[in-house]
C-alpha positions as a Python dict, from the first residue, in 0.01 Angstrom:
ca = {
    (1, 'X'): (0, 0, 0),
    (2, 'X'): (-295, 123, 208),
    (3, 'X'): (-270, 10, 573),
    (4, 'X'): (-539, -230, 706),
    (5, 'X'): (-828, -138, 953),
    (6, 'X'): (-705, -368, 1249),
    (7, 'X'): (-352, -239, 1181),
    (8, 'X'): (-483, 124, 1124),
    (9, 'X'): (-641, 65, 1510),
    (10, 'X'): (-330, -35, 1654),
    (11, 'X'): (-176, 275, 1532),
    (12, 'X'): (-427, 462, 1608),
    (13, 'X'): (-441, 336, 1982),
    (14, 'X'): (-87, 407, 2014),
    (15, 'X'): (-104, 754, 1963),
    (16, 'X'): (-392, 777, 2170),
    (17, 'X'): (-139, 653, 2497),
    (18, 'X'): (96, 875, 2339),
    (19, 'X'): (-134, 1169, 2340),
    (20, 'X'): (-273, 1099, 2658),
    (21, 'X'): (98, 1096, 2825),
    (22, 'X'): (146, 1449, 2666),
    (23, 'X'): (-185, 1560, 2807),
    (24, 'X'): (-55, 1480, 3166),
    (25, 'X'): (-156, 1125, 3235),
    (26, 'X'): (81, 899, 3379),
    (27, 'X'): (-94, 554, 3229),
    (28, 'X'): (-340, 452, 2949),
    (29, 'X'): (-475, 144, 2883),
    (30, 'X'): (-726, -11, 2663),
    (31, 'X'): (-1037, -260, 2753),
    (32, 'X'): (-1384, -412, 2588),
    (33, 'X'): (-1721, -290, 2735),
    (34, 'X'): (-1820, -657, 2849),
    (35, 'X'): (-1988, -728, 3134),
    (36, 'X'): (-1754, -686, 3448),
    (37, 'X'): (-1640, -1043, 3556),
    (38, 'X'): (-1624, -933, 3907),
    (39, 'X'): (-2009, -787, 3928),
    (40, 'X'): (-2126, -1082, 4168),
    (41, 'X'): (-1882, -975, 4457),
    (42, 'X'): (-1971, -600, 4435),
    (43, 'X'): (-2336, -711, 4417),
    (44, 'X'): (-2271, -922, 4729),
    (45, 'X'): (-2110, -638, 4909),
    (46, 'X'): (-2367, -401, 4815),
    (47, 'X'): (-2622, -673, 4989),
    (48, 'X'): (-2422, -695, 5324),
    (49, 'X'): (-2466, -294, 5341),
    (50, 'X'): (-2109, -184, 5276),
    (51, 'X'): (-2166, 50, 5107),
    (52, 'X'): (-2332, 241, 5400),
    (53, 'X'): (-2515, 579, 5321),
    (54, 'X'): (-2377, 583, 4952),
    (55, 'X'): (-2735, 466, 4846),
    (56, 'X'): (-2683, 606, 4467),
    (57, 'X'): (-2399, 249, 4446),
    (58, 'X'): (-2711, 49, 4490),
    (59, 'X'): (-2960, 237, 4275),
    (60, 'X'): (-3137, 47, 3995),
    (61, 'X'): (-3008, 275, 3754),
    (62, 'X'): (-2653, 239, 3844),
    (63, 'X'): (-2695, -139, 3887),
    (64, 'X'): (-2864, -198, 3523),
    (65, 'X'): (-2556, 2, 3376),
    (66, 'X'): (-2279, -120, 3585),
    (67, 'X'): (-2357, -445, 3465),
    (68, 'X'): (-2343, -385, 3094),
    (69, 'X'): (-2153, -34, 2980),
    (70, 'X'): (-2352, -57, 2643),
    (71, 'X'): (-2672, 73, 2814),
    (72, 'X'): (-2425, 355, 2919),
    (73, 'X'): (-2297, 395, 2546),
    (74, 'X'): (-2513, 194, 2290),
    (75, 'X'): (-2228, 110, 2036),
    (76, 'X'): (-1943, 122, 2285),
    (77, 'X'): (-1641, -94, 2088),
    (78, 'X'): (-1331, 46, 2375),
    (79, 'X'): (-1303, 147, 2732),
    (80, 'X'): (-974, 373, 2713),
    (81, 'X'): (-833, 385, 3099),
    (82, 'X'): (-658, 673, 3223),
    (83, 'X'): (-451, 689, 3544),
    (84, 'X'): (-318, 1026, 3685),
    (85, 'X'): (-26, 1029, 3939),
    (86, 'X'): (-135, 1278, 4219),
    (87, 'X'): (109, 1170, 4481),
    (88, 'X'): (312, 1513, 4625),
    (89, 'X'): (518, 1340, 4895),
    (90, 'X'): (519, 1371, 5265),
    (91, 'X'): (377, 1633, 5420),
    (92, 'X'): (598, 1868, 5664),
    (93, 'X'): (598, 1766, 5989),
    (94, 'X'): (333, 1931, 6239),
    (95, 'X'): (435, 2177, 6459),
    (96, 'X'): (398, 2094, 6809),
    (97, 'X'): (82, 2218, 6963),
    (98, 'X'): (-283, 2121, 6969),
    (99, 'X'): (-412, 1821, 6736),
    (100, 'X'): (-350, 1894, 6402),
    (101, 'X'): (-632, 1793, 6101),
    (102, 'X'): (-542, 1541, 5842),
    (103, 'X'): (-649, 1554, 5477),
    (104, 'X'): (-600, 1315, 5227),
    (105, 'X'): (-330, 1425, 4975),
    (106, 'X'): (-597, 1365, 4675),
    (107, 'X'): (-807, 1665, 4815),
    (108, 'X'): (-500, 1901, 4904),
    (109, 'X'): (-557, 2077, 4548),
    (110, 'X'): (-859, 2195, 4379),
    (111, 'X'): (-1156, 1942, 4260),
    (112, 'X'): (-958, 1658, 4029),
    (113, 'X'): (-1253, 1577, 3874),
    (114, 'X'): (-1271, 1930, 3690),
    (115, 'X'): (-892, 1868, 3581),
    (116, 'X'): (-931, 1518, 3467),
    (117, 'X'): (-1257, 1599, 3241),
    (118, 'X'): (-1090, 1880, 3084),
    (119, 'X'): (-777, 1648, 2969),
    (120, 'X'): (-1068, 1351, 2874),
    (121, 'X'): (-1211, 1599, 2622),
    (122, 'X'): (-899, 1699, 2488),
    (123, 'X'): (-788, 1348, 2433),
    (124, 'X'): (-1182, 1259, 2273),
    (125, 'X'): (-1115, 1583, 2054),
    (126, 'X'): (-746, 1439, 1967),
    (127, 'X'): (-903, 1078, 1869),
    (128, 'X'): (-1218, 1269, 1649),
    (129, 'X'): (-928, 1424, 1445),
    (130, 'X'): (-761, 1114, 1402),
    (131, 'X'): (-1027, 900, 1303),
    (132, 'X'): (-1167, 1190, 1062),
    (133, 'X'): (-1515, 1146, 1186),
    (134, 'X'): (-1691, 1204, 1513),
    (135, 'X'): (-1686, 976, 1752),
    (136, 'X'): (-1951, 909, 2021),
    (137, 'X'): (-1812, 874, 2384),
    (138, 'X'): (-1895, 920, 2729),
    (139, 'X'): (-1621, 1007, 2977),
    (140, 'X'): (-1633, 994, 3374),
    (141, 'X'): (-1360, 1090, 3629),
    (142, 'X'): (-1439, 855, 3953),
    (143, 'X'): (-1865, 909, 3864),
    (144, 'X'): (-1969, 668, 3647),
    (145, 'X'): (-2176, 327, 3725),
    (146, 'X'): (-1872, 154, 3614),
    (147, 'X'): (-1634, -87, 3809),
    (148, 'X'): (-1324, 127, 3719),
    (149, 'X'): (-1028, -7, 3930),
    (150, 'X'): (-1146, -377, 3726),
    (151, 'X'): (-1160, -221, 3416),
    (152, 'X'): (-781, -60, 3516),
    (153, 'X'): (-697, -393, 3553),
    (154, 'X'): (-847, -559, 3270),
    (155, 'X'): (-634, -248, 3063),
    (156, 'X'): (-321, -356, 3169),
    (157, 'X'): (-238, -68, 3438),
    (158, 'X'): (-183, -285, 3748),
    (159, 'X'): (-405, -523, 3986),
    (160, 'X'): (-631, -452, 4268),
    (161, 'X'): (-437, -464, 4614),
    (162, 'X'): (-570, -594, 4941),
    (163, 'X'): (-686, -248, 5023),
    (164, 'X'): (-939, -250, 4723),
    (165, 'X'): (-685, 34, 4577),
    (166, 'X'): (-577, -31, 4242),
    (167, 'X'): (-159, -99, 4225),
    (168, 'X'): (76, -17, 3942),
    (169, 'X'): (404, -163, 3960),
    (170, 'X'): (636, 117, 3872),
    (171, 'X'): (448, 368, 4068),
    (172, 'X'): (200, 232, 4324),
    (173, 'X'): (-143, 344, 4419),
    (174, 'X'): (-125, 725, 4424),
    (175, 'X'): (-318, 741, 4103),
    (176, 'X'): (-664, 895, 3987),
    (177, 'X'): (-880, 650, 3803),
    (178, 'X'): (-1091, 820, 3481),
    (179, 'X'): (-1218, 640, 3156),
    (180, 'X'): (-1409, 720, 2807),
    (181, 'X'): (-1614, 501, 2669),
    (182, 'X'): (-1567, 473, 2307),
    (183, 'X'): (-1726, 378, 1978),
    (184, 'X'): (-1462, 276, 1773),
    (185, 'X'): (-1286, -29, 1762),
    (186, 'X'): (-920, -60, 1920),
    (187, 'X'): (-687, -314, 2014),
    (188, 'X'): (-746, -407, 2375),
    (189, 'X'): (-426, -398, 2606),
    (190, 'X'): (-340, -755, 2768),
    (191, 'X'): (-512, -753, 3151),
    (192, 'X'): (-276, -713, 3421),
    (193, 'X'): (-307, -1106, 3581),
    (194, 'X'): (-33, -1103, 3818),
    (195, 'X'): (-131, -1033, 4223),
    (196, 'X'): (169, -882, 4357),
    (197, 'X'): (75, -839, 4713),
    (198, 'X'): (155, -1200, 4829),
    (199, 'X'): (145, -1247, 5184),
    (200, 'X'): (175, -914, 5285),
    (201, 'X'): (-101, -785, 5517),
    (202, 'X'): (27, -454, 5624),
    (203, 'X'): (-264, -225, 5505),
    (204, 'X'): (-491, -454, 5682),
    (205, 'X'): (-325, -462, 6029),
    (206, 'X'): (-294, -119, 5989),
    (207, 'X'): (-624, 24, 5962),
    (208, 'X'): (-759, 165, 6293),
    (209, 'X'): (-1124, 80, 6243),
    (210, 'X'): (-1022, -240, 6059),
    (211, 'X'): (-1274, -189, 5793),
    (212, 'X'): (-1053, -368, 5532),
    (213, 'X'): (-1160, -742, 5559),
    (214, 'X'): (-865, -996, 5514),
    (215, 'X'): (-868, -1259, 5249),
    (216, 'X'): (-1174, -1047, 5064),
    (217, 'X'): (-1026, -740, 4895),
    (218, 'X'): (-1343, -581, 5054),
    (219, 'X'): (-1366, -231, 5250),
    (220, 'X'): (-1648, -240, 5520),
    (221, 'X'): (-1748, 142, 5454),
    (222, 'X'): (-1943, 159, 5762),
    (223, 'X'): (-1618, 155, 5944),
    (224, 'X'): (-1369, 326, 5694),
    (225, 'X'): (-1231, 636, 5796),
    (226, 'X'): (-1294, 818, 5449),
    (227, 'X'): (-1599, 730, 5440),
    (228, 'X'): (-1673, 843, 5798),
    (229, 'X'): (-1566, 1167, 5735),
    (230, 'X'): (-1645, 1254, 5397),
    (231, 'X'): (-1999, 1059, 5317),
    (232, 'X'): (-2142, 965, 5658),
    (233, 'X'): (-2431, 1246, 5702),
    (234, 'X'): (-2472, 1155, 6069),
    (235, 'X'): (-2283, 1169, 6377),
    (236, 'X'): (-2025, 859, 6404),
    (237, 'X'): (-2011, 639, 6614),
    (238, 'X'): (-1880, 684, 6957),
    (239, 'X'): (-1642, 406, 6984),
    (240, 'X'): (-1539, 441, 6653),
    (241, 'X'): (-1397, 853, 6688),
    (242, 'X'): (-1061, 769, 6864),
    (243, 'X'): (-951, 570, 6564),
    (244, 'X'): (-1029, 870, 6332),
    (245, 'X'): (-632, 980, 6435),
    (246, 'X'): (-743, 1327, 6319),
    (247, 'X'): (-824, 1270, 6019),
    (248, 'X'): (-1090, 1469, 5931),
    (249, 'X'): (-1139, 1423, 5523),
    (250, 'X'): (-1052, 1093, 5400),
    (251, 'X'): (-806, 928, 5547),
    (252, 'X'): (-441, 746, 5367),
    (253, 'X'): (-321, 507, 5649),
    (254, 'X'): (-322, 189, 5394),
    (255, 'X'): (-147, 381, 5151),
    (256, 'X'): (92, 514, 5322),
    (257, 'X'): (203, 150, 5467),
    (258, 'X'): (178, -35, 5133),
    (259, 'X'): (510, -140, 5017),
    (260, 'X'): (441, -92, 4663),
    (261, 'X'): (420, 291, 4734),
    (262, 'X'): (716, 300, 5024),
    (263, 'X'): (955, 173, 4749),
    (264, 'X'): (778, 282, 4387),
    (265, 'X'): (597, 585, 4471),
    (266, 'X'): (709, 880, 4198),
    (267, 'X'): (668, 1261, 4314),
    (268, 'X'): (443, 1384, 4088),
    (269, 'X'): (558, 1675, 3844),
    (270, 'X'): (211, 1740, 3733),
    (271, 'X'): (138, 2105, 3790),
    (272, 'X'): (-221, 2067, 3861),
    (273, 'X'): (-119, 1828, 4128),
    (274, 'X'): (181, 2002, 4304),
    (275, 'X'): (-3, 2063, 4610),
    (276, 'X'): (-174, 2377, 4690),
    (277, 'X'): (-131, 2292, 5046),
    (278, 'X'): (225, 2210, 5128),
    (279, 'X'): (99, 2161, 5504),
    (280, 'X'): (-252, 2003, 5490),
    (281, 'X'): (-296, 2073, 5869),
    (282, 'X'): (-472, 2348, 6014),
    (283, 'X'): (-464, 2337, 6368),
    (284, 'X'): (-820, 2179, 6490),
    (285, 'X'): (-997, 1924, 6732),
    (286, 'X'): (-1146, 1562, 6531),
    (287, 'X'): (-1499, 1681, 6484),
    (288, 'X'): (-1763, 1410, 6501),
    (289, 'X'): (-2056, 1624, 6479),
    (290, 'X'): (-2252, 1659, 6096),
    (291, 'X'): (-2278, 2032, 6136),
    (292, 'X'): (-1910, 2060, 6211),
    (293, 'X'): (-1768, 1797, 6003),
    (294, 'X'): (-1933, 1977, 5705),
    (295, 'X'): (-1697, 2219, 5738),
    (296, 'X'): (-1364, 2061, 5673),
    (297, 'X'): (-1453, 2103, 5318),
    (298, 'X'): (-1315, 2408, 5319),
    (299, 'X'): (-993, 2345, 5504),
    (300, 'X'): (-810, 2339, 5206),
    (301, 'X'): (-868, 2742, 5197),
    (302, 'X'): (-674, 2759, 5498),
    (303, 'X'): (-330, 2864, 5434),
}
């Protein structure tokens, strides 16, 4: 008896998810390329100037494609959302002495974009082999005009926390998201509908620059340590400098205090994300001028 087309696609979706895990992805979900339900909130965030100097987010090119994924890939029928666990546990305690630089965990390794793209290409090759024909695609590793956390929620991977990060109930928020837009029909997973943050405000309370807006699930990038130490091209405002707390590239504070991470974060066994630097805290002073801060990109090379 011949398998029906819907049944074949269900089987294919299950095989894709299994192969994604074999490639090193920790979660895989599927959703549809419909216009984002929360697009208005994102546009309001842009209008309020909370994207700070990230002008590429507000370009006409990005806005039109963000509103309609079919402009990114004409004929798109499915979006595969992938999550990769990069949590490496707690770093060793800093040795006594001068201030130690702090680097966000995701930057302890080589560029994750390349790693994820290699895996996504392998997954797409598997899909084409399974389909028996070429399948058009577009893939992104944190680089495309997509509301990727919303896509992950719609694909059933988790919910968007008060710190605006995606939280998976079994692993917390230490994940990197990536997507494959596919011109092939796949059954969509049920969205993750629950909001499990409850009345907790630990991330909001812990943010030293008050960048997390209460009850809004929005970040004011103009105050966010991650933005200030990575994206900001001017000098950091003097009133914000003391709050940086030795962070020189990114910030993990709102993730460190999240109960879902405290209880459920799982140390990765993925060789690509095992720390290239077990102690990412070379002694240095907080750098607040642009020429000095540009050098933090090379901190990972310090052993």
